[in-house]
C-alpha positions in Angstrom: 119.6 114.3 126.5 117.6 113.4 123.3 117.2 110.0 121.7 120.1 110.5 119.3 122.5 111.3 122.2 121.2 108.1 124.0 121.8 106.0 120.9 125.3 107.4 120.5 126.0 106.7 124.1 124.7 103.1 123.8 126.8 102.5 120.8 129.9 103.9 122.6 129.3 101.5 125.5 129.2 98.6 123.0 132.4 99.7 121.4 134.2 100.0 124.8 133.0 96.6 125.9 134.2 95.1 122.6 137.6 96.8 123.1 137.9 95.3 126.6 137.1 91.8 125.4 139.6 92.0 122.6 142.5 93.7 124.4 142.2 93.1 128.1 143.4 90.1 130.0 140.6 87.5 130.0 140.3 87.7 133.8 140.0 91.5 133.7 137.5 91.3 130.8 135.4 88.9 132.9 135.5 91.3 135.9 134.4 94.2 133.6 131.4 92.2 132.3 130.5 91.3 135.9 130.7 95.0 136.9 128.4 96.0 134.0 125.9 93.2 134.9 125.9 94.3 138.5 125.3 98.0 137.7 122.4 97.0 135.3 120.9 94.7 138.0 121.1 97.5 140.6 119.5 100.0 138.2 116.8 97.6 137.2 115.9 96.8 140.8 115.7 100.5 141.6 113.5 101.2 138.6 111.3 98.3 139.5 110.8 99.7 143.0 110.0 103.1 141.6 107.3 101.6 139.3 105.8 99.8 142.3 105.1 103.2 143.9 103.2 104.4 140.8 99.7 103.6 139.6 99.1 102.2 136.1 98.3 105.5 134.3 101.5 107.0 135.7 103.5 104.0 134.5 102.0 104.2 131.1 102.7 107.9 130.9 106.4 107.2 131.7 106.4 104.4 129.1 105.3 106.9 126.5 108.8 108.6 126.7 111.2 106.9 124.3 114.2 107.0 126.7 112.2 105.6 129.6 110.5 103.0 127.4 114.0 101.8 126.4 115.1 101.4 130.0 111.8 99.6 130.8 112.4 97.2 127.9 116.0 96.7 129.0 114.9 95.5 132.4 111.8 93.7 131.3 109.6 96.2 133.1 107.5 97.6 130.2 103.7 97.4 130.9 103.0 96.0 127.5 104.1 92.5 126.3 105.9 92.1 123.0 102.8 91.2 121.0 101.0 94.4 122.2 104.0 96.6 121.4 104.4 95.2 117.9 100.6 95.6 117.2 100.8 99.2 118.3 103.8 99.9 116.2 102.2 98.4 113.1 99.0 100.4 113.8 101.2 103.6 113.7 102.7 102.8 110.3 99.7 101.3 108.6 98.5 104.6 107.2 101.9 105.1 105.5 102.4 101.5 104.6 99.0 101.4 102.9 100.3 103.4 99.9 102.8 100.6 99.1 100.9 97.5 100.2 97.5 96.3 101.0 98.0 96.2 104.8 100.0 94.0 107.2 99.1 91.3 109.7 101.0 90.3 112.8 101.2 86.5 113.1 103.3 86.2 116.2 106.8 85.9 117.5 108.4 82.4 117.8 110.7 81.0 120.5 113.8 82.1 118.5 112.7 85.7 118.6 111.7 85.9 115.0 108.6 88.2 114.4 106.3 86.9 111.6 104.2 89.2 109.5 102.1 88.9 106.4 101.3 91.5 103.8 97.8 91.8 102.4 98.4 92.3 98.7 101.3 94.3 97.2 102.1 97.2 95.0 102.9 95.1 91.9 105.2 96.8 89.5 106.6 99.4 91.9 110.3 98.8 92.5 110.3 101.3 95.3 107.7 99.3 97.2 110.0 96.5 98.5 112.5 98.9 100.0 109.8 101.1 101.4 107.9 98.2 103.1 111.2 96.6 104.3 112.6 99.8 105.9 109.3 100.9 107.4 108.4 97.5 108.9 111.9 97.0 110.2 112.1 100.3 111.9 108.7 99.9 113.5 109.1 96.4 114.8 112.6 96.5 116.0 112.1 99.8 117.8 109.0 98.4 119.5 110.5 95.0 120.3 114.3 95.1 120.8 114.2 91.6 122.1 113.3 90.4 118.5 116.3 89.1 116.5 114.7 89.1 113.0 111.5 89.8 111.1 110.0 87.6 108.4 107.5 89.4 106.1 105.6 87.1 103.8 103.8 88.5 100.8 106.4 90.7 99.1 106.1 91.2 95.4 106.6 87.7 93.9 109.0 88.5 91.1 111.3 90.3 93.5 111.1 88.5 96.8 108.5 86.3 98.4 110.0 86.3 101.8 111.9 89.1 103.5 114.3 88.3 106.4 115.7 91.3 108.4 118.9 90.5 110.2 119.4 91.3 113.9 122.2 93.9 113.0 119.5 96.4 111.9 121.7 98.3 109.4 118.9 100.3 107.9 118.1 102.1 111.1 121.2 104.3 110.3 119.5 105.5 107.1 116.7 107.5 108.8 117.1 111.3 108.7 115.0 113.9 110.6 112.9 116.4 108.6 111.0 119.6 109.3 108.1 119.5 106.8 106.3 122.7 106.0 104.6 121.4 102.8 101.1 123.0 102.6 98.1 120.7 101.9 97.8 119.5 98.3 101.2 120.9 97.3 104.8 119.5 96.9 108.1 120.5 98.5 111.7 120.1 97.4 114.2 119.0 100.1 117.9 118.1 100.0 118.6 115.2 102.4 121.9 113.3 102.7 122.9 114.4 99.2 119.6 113.3 97.7 117.1 115.6 96.1 113.7 114.7 97.5 110.1 115.5 96.6 107.5 115.5 99.4 103.8 115.7 98.6 101.1 116.6 101.1 97.8 114.9 100.2 95.3 116.2 102.7 97.6 115.9 105.6 99.3 112.6 104.6 102.9 113.0 103.4 104.7 110.9 100.7 108.4 111.1 99.8 110.1 110.3 96.4 113.3 110.9 94.7 112.8 114.3 92.9 113.3 113.2 89.3 111.0 112.0 86.5 111.9 108.4 85.5 111.0 109.3 81.9 113.0 112.5 81.3 115.0 112.9 84.6 113.6 116.4 85.2 112.9 117.7 88.7 109.3 117.1 89.6 108.8 119.8 92.2 107.8 122.3 89.5 105.2 119.8 88.2 101.4 120.1 88.7 99.7 118.2 91.6 96.0 117.6 90.9 94.6 115.4 93.6 96.8 112.3 93.8 98.1 112.9 90.2 101.5 114.5 89.7 102.4 115.7 86.2 106.0 116.1 85.1 106.6 119.7 83.9 108.8 118.7 81.0 107.5 115.4 79.4 104.0 115.5 81.0 104.3 111.9 82.3 101.8 111.4 85.1 102.2 109.5 88.4 99.9 108.5 91.3 101.6 110.0 94.4 99.4 108.0 96.8 99.9 104.6 95.2 103.7 104.5 95.6 104.4 106.7 92.5 102.8 104.3 90.0 103.0 105.6 86.5 99.6 106.6 85.0 100.8 107.8 81.6 102.3 106.9 79.3 101.2 103.4 79.8 104.1 101.1 80.8 106.3 103.9 82.2 108.4 103.2 85.2 107.2 104.5 88.6 108.7 107.1 90.9 111.3 105.9 93.4 109.4 105.9 96.7 111.2 106.5 100.1 109.8 105.6 103.5 108.5 108.7 105.4 107.1 108.4 108.9 106.1 110.6 111.8 108.7 111.0 114.5 107.4 112.8 117.6 106.6 116.3 116.5 108.5 116.0 113.3 109.1 113.5 110.5 111.9 111.1 109.4 112.8 109.8 105.9 114.9 106.7 105.1 117.7 107.1 102.6 119.0 103.5 102.0 122.7 103.0 102.4 123.3 106.6 103.7 124.4 107.3 107.3 122.4 110.0 109.2 123.8 113.4 109.5 
């Protein structure tokens, strides 16, 4: 069973419990809730006993598996506290966040379960940056700390939003789609994902994703020339900095490319398509 099957099963359990609460007799609904709590308590106690038989390296090896880590978090048995998990998650995304912002600091989690972060600088003038940072940070923090109910990110681009609040519902997680990237170094690749035409650039092993059209002339960019970090449109010769969130280099004042969050996911990659459900 992979992580997607587990997520679907978890969502199905939530749906069934909601149905019981809405349709069943209140006394029966209470008994069902008590049954679920008893089963979870039994499983948690058994898992705790199992961990007591293992040494720390073995526990951490188990915690490295996504499914097991989720169970450990569910029963408050994970070897790392919430602050450590969030720090590790941010460390993982910093290389990819760095192209859209100057970095990010973890400030702590308050008593209400709100995680507070601060951006160091911003990609001023890049309309794709706000969505990229929001989706990337949301995914990383809420995966690492399911006990968090919201995320506040201070330091977003001022003219767009100075404070970002991510709601507990986590709607954007449904926008992540799995990719198998075969883009050679220093080249670009065209991909179709969830009905969107994507351009993926490989800059010395670091990947960046954009909508595959030139903002100046609407031409597809995958036939363009990539010279270092500079991508040139094959039709109108507009130039963009692929590493710096698609910022336009020429003509001066041109709009940037539309950046999309792209992150490593195990042995593969995942891209976020805002507002589109995963396949």
